[in-house]
VOGU-3710 file (C-alpha; in Angstrom, 3 decimals, decimal comma):
1> mqsdevpvfr> 0,000/0,000/0,000  0,971/3,618/-0,443  1,688/5,799/2,583  -1,635/7,627/2,155  -3,711/4,425/1,928  -5,333/2,253/4,605  -6,852/-1,259/4,321  -10,644/-0,987/4,204  -13,451/-3,586/4,173  -16,342/-2,689/1,851
11> dvniegicsa> -19,624/-4,474/1,157  -20,131/-5,178/-2,544  -23,434/-6,398/-3,967  -22,851/-8,656/-6,979  -26,290/-8,446/-8,591  -28,021/-11,794/-8,834  -25,171/-13,666/-7,135  -24,331/-12,571/-3,579  -23,236/-9,829/-1,248  -19,452/-10,037/-1,013
21> ifmgpmkpda> -16,952/-8,256/1,222  -13,979/-6,609/-0,452  -10,880/-5,553/1,493  -8,227/-3,472/-0,204  -6,246/-0,229/-0,045  -8,213/2,999/-0,001  -7,325/6,672/0,320  -9,498/8,175/3,090  -11,428/11,314/2,194  -13,872/13,648/3,902
31> ktvlcgknfl> -16,870/11,992/2,205  -16,185/8,477/3,498  -16,789/7,558/7,131  -14,412/4,797/8,230  -14,914/2,711/11,364  -12,147/0,715/13,003  -12,638/-3,029/12,432  -9,455/-4,807/13,560  -7,398/-3,422/16,411  -4,032/-4,052/18,040
41> vdksgrlvpy> -2,518/-2,923/21,315  0,444/-0,603/20,723  3,617/-0,326/22,817  2,002/2,196/25,138  -0,982/-0,089/25,809  -3,484/1,785/23,653  -6,030/0,100/21,390  -5,462/1,339/17,833  -7,168/0,299/14,556  -5,092/-1,105/11,704
51> eftttptddp> -7,940/-2,171/9,381  -11,164/-0,273/8,756  -14,668/-0,755/7,344  -17,215/1,474/5,634  -20,021/-0,455/7,348  -21,185/0,995/10,692  -20,084/-1,166/13,609  -19,790/-0,967/17,379  -17,246/1,509/18,731  -14,906/-0,096/21,310
61> asyqefvgef> -15,092/3,200/23,211  -18,625/2,158/24,196  -17,165/-0,755/26,168  -14,523/1,039/28,205  -14,417/-1,455/31,088  -13,902/-4,475/28,825  -11,458/-2,703/26,505  -9,464/-1,398/29,466  -9,112/-4,868/30,976  -8,307/-6,415/27,590
71> trevhnssas> -5,581/-3,916/26,700  -3,985/-4,172/30,162  -3,801/-7,968/29,980  -2,386/-7,955/26,445  0,110/-5,183/27,213  1,285/-6,658/30,522  1,749/-10,119/29,016  3,626/-8,769/25,948  1,079/-10,503/23,710  0,369/-7,595/21,361
81> dvlglctnpk> 1,965/-9,472/18,446  -0,394/-12,405/19,027  -3,728/-11,066/20,262  -5,933/-8,312/18,892  -9,556/-7,221/18,908  -12,078/-7,487/16,070  -15,461/-5,797/15,702  -17,979/-7,266/13,273  -20,979/-5,443/11,792  -24,168/-7,046/13,092
91> qysesytefe> -25,435/-7,986/9,628  -22,497/-10,377/9,089  -24,475/-13,326/10,409  -23,424/-15,968/7,868  -20,091/-17,674/7,321  -17,681/-16,223/4,753  -14,697/-17,707/2,911  -11,770/-15,432/2,086  -9,641/-15,426/-1,089  -6,406/-13,534/-1,687
101> lpaikstvmv> -6,132/-11,377/-4,822  -2,390/-10,547/-4,901  -2,558/-8,741/-8,246  -4,653/-5,955/-6,708  -3,301/-6,246/-3,139  -6,737/-7,196/-1,868  -8,935/-9,986/-0,554  -12,546/-10,908/-1,269  -14,898/-12,765/1,048  -17,912/-14,627/-0,298
111> pskmvpvads> -20,613/-16,651/1,490  -19,101/-20,053/2,264  -22,167/-21,830/0,879  -21,227/-20,773/-2,680  -17,662/-22,126/-2,485  -17,104/-25,549/-4,114  -16,008/-28,278/-1,714  -13,227/-30,737/-2,525  -13,615/-34,486/-2,026  -11,583/-34,375/1,174
121> dtsmttnwia> -12,154/-33,981/4,894  -8,841/-32,171/5,402  -8,923/-28,497/6,328  -6,625/-25,875/7,824  -7,523/-22,738/9,732  -5,312/-19,864/10,861  -7,820/-18,600/13,410  -7,174/-19,499/17,045  -10,243/-20,441/19,080  -10,118/-20,824/22,843
131> dqepapadnc> -10,487/-24,363/24,237  -9,927/-25,973/20,821  -7,125/-28,276/19,701  -3,705/-26,614/19,379  -2,390/-25,841/15,907  0,112/-28,285/14,362  3,660/-27,868/15,700  6,049/-27,162/12,824  9,708/-28,185/13,144  9,377/-29,413/16,729
141> vitrsekhhg> 12,500/-30,474/18,626  11,170/-33,600/20,331  7,849/-35,322/19,694  5,749/-37,107/22,285  7,595/-40,335/21,519  10,948/-38,501/21,901  12,251/-40,233/18,759  12,121/-37,494/16,125  14,658/-35,044/17,502  15,436/-32,202/15,091
151> lqcmstrngh> 12,887/-33,195/12,457  9,775/-31,514/11,169  6,832/-33,036/13,027  3,210/-32,233/12,340  0,527/-33,414/14,754  -2,711/-34,431/13,092  -6,186/-34,168/14,568  -6,035/-37,749/15,894  -2,642/-37,222/17,518  -0,416/-39,013/14,982
161> ykhssrrsep> 2,742/-37,439/13,635  4,076/-36,987/10,142  7,773/-36,271/9,955  10,481/-35,571/7,390  14,229/-35,053/7,498  14,120/-31,524/6,112  11,974/-28,486/6,708  9,440/-27,893/3,950  9,081/-24,508/2,303  5,704/-22,721/2,164
171> kdesfesnep> 3,754/-23,386/-1,003  2,373/-20,658/-3,216  -1,387/-20,895/-2,780  -2,252/-18,532/-5,634  -5,071/-19,454/-7,972  -2,858/-19,688/-11,049  -2,010/-23,231/-12,091  -0,758/-25,077/-15,145  -2,577/-28,260/-14,166  -5,393/-29,560/-16,411
181> ddllhpvqqa> -8,816/-28,441/-15,183  -9,788/-31,945/-14,092  -6,819/-32,033/-11,663  -7,513/-28,675/-10,045  -9,187/-28,083/-6,687  -12,903/-27,314/-7,259  -12,322/-23,713/-6,163  -9,601/-23,272/-8,785  -11,889/-24,818/-11,393  -14,637/-22,352/-10,467
191> lrdplsplfq> -12,227/-19,426/-10,697  -11,356/-20,481/-14,260  -14,962/-20,988/-15,367  -16,505/-17,721/-16,707  -19,978/-19,121/-15,983  -19,360/-19,822/-12,287  -20,687/-17,390/-9,640  -17,271/-17,320/-7,950  -15,603/-16,218/-11,200  -18,186/-13,434/-11,595
201> vvrtigvm> -17,531/-12,158/-8,064  -13,743/-12,095/-8,415  -13,939/-10,489/-11,878  -16,235/-7,753/-10,561  -13,979/-7,068/-7,570  -10,877/-7,090/-9,756  -12,073/-4,221/-11,937  -13,310/-1,997/-9,126
//
């Protein structure tokens, strides 16, 4: 982003298909009212927004007691690089799936019900939820069996480990692929198909 731009979430109605959420760089102006959406705790212990939305949402200032306790705990525990605060507009009642659009430095979120599902029960989430299973441990030193010292060990949902002798590099998860259409993930197939609703959404967002 440019120095005079901020990341902003905007509701976009794709006529006849869905209401999507677009997040990308925007230059603030006097005509546009921006509300803080995602917040972090800065070095002085203050709650500051780093992503915004054009959709009216609750102001954290209305919850001073909670925000005060939250920021103190995060600041005192030096967890500001891990924990933050998110406010969601009340009308976002359904589940959304997010896609990266690197070419325009943006993301688009569409209702999850319109996203094709692969023939697999494997999934990965980057959101941490309290009281849920811990995320896989990458490049652990010693596993539970204490036999895989210095290897990459990934714990699966049922507790088993997969290990290798070298650390794997992150894969590029962009939508571009040279694979034949019948070998692509259903989402990639949909993004290539001009008749698919998902293609229409991404094309509309991409030319905004």
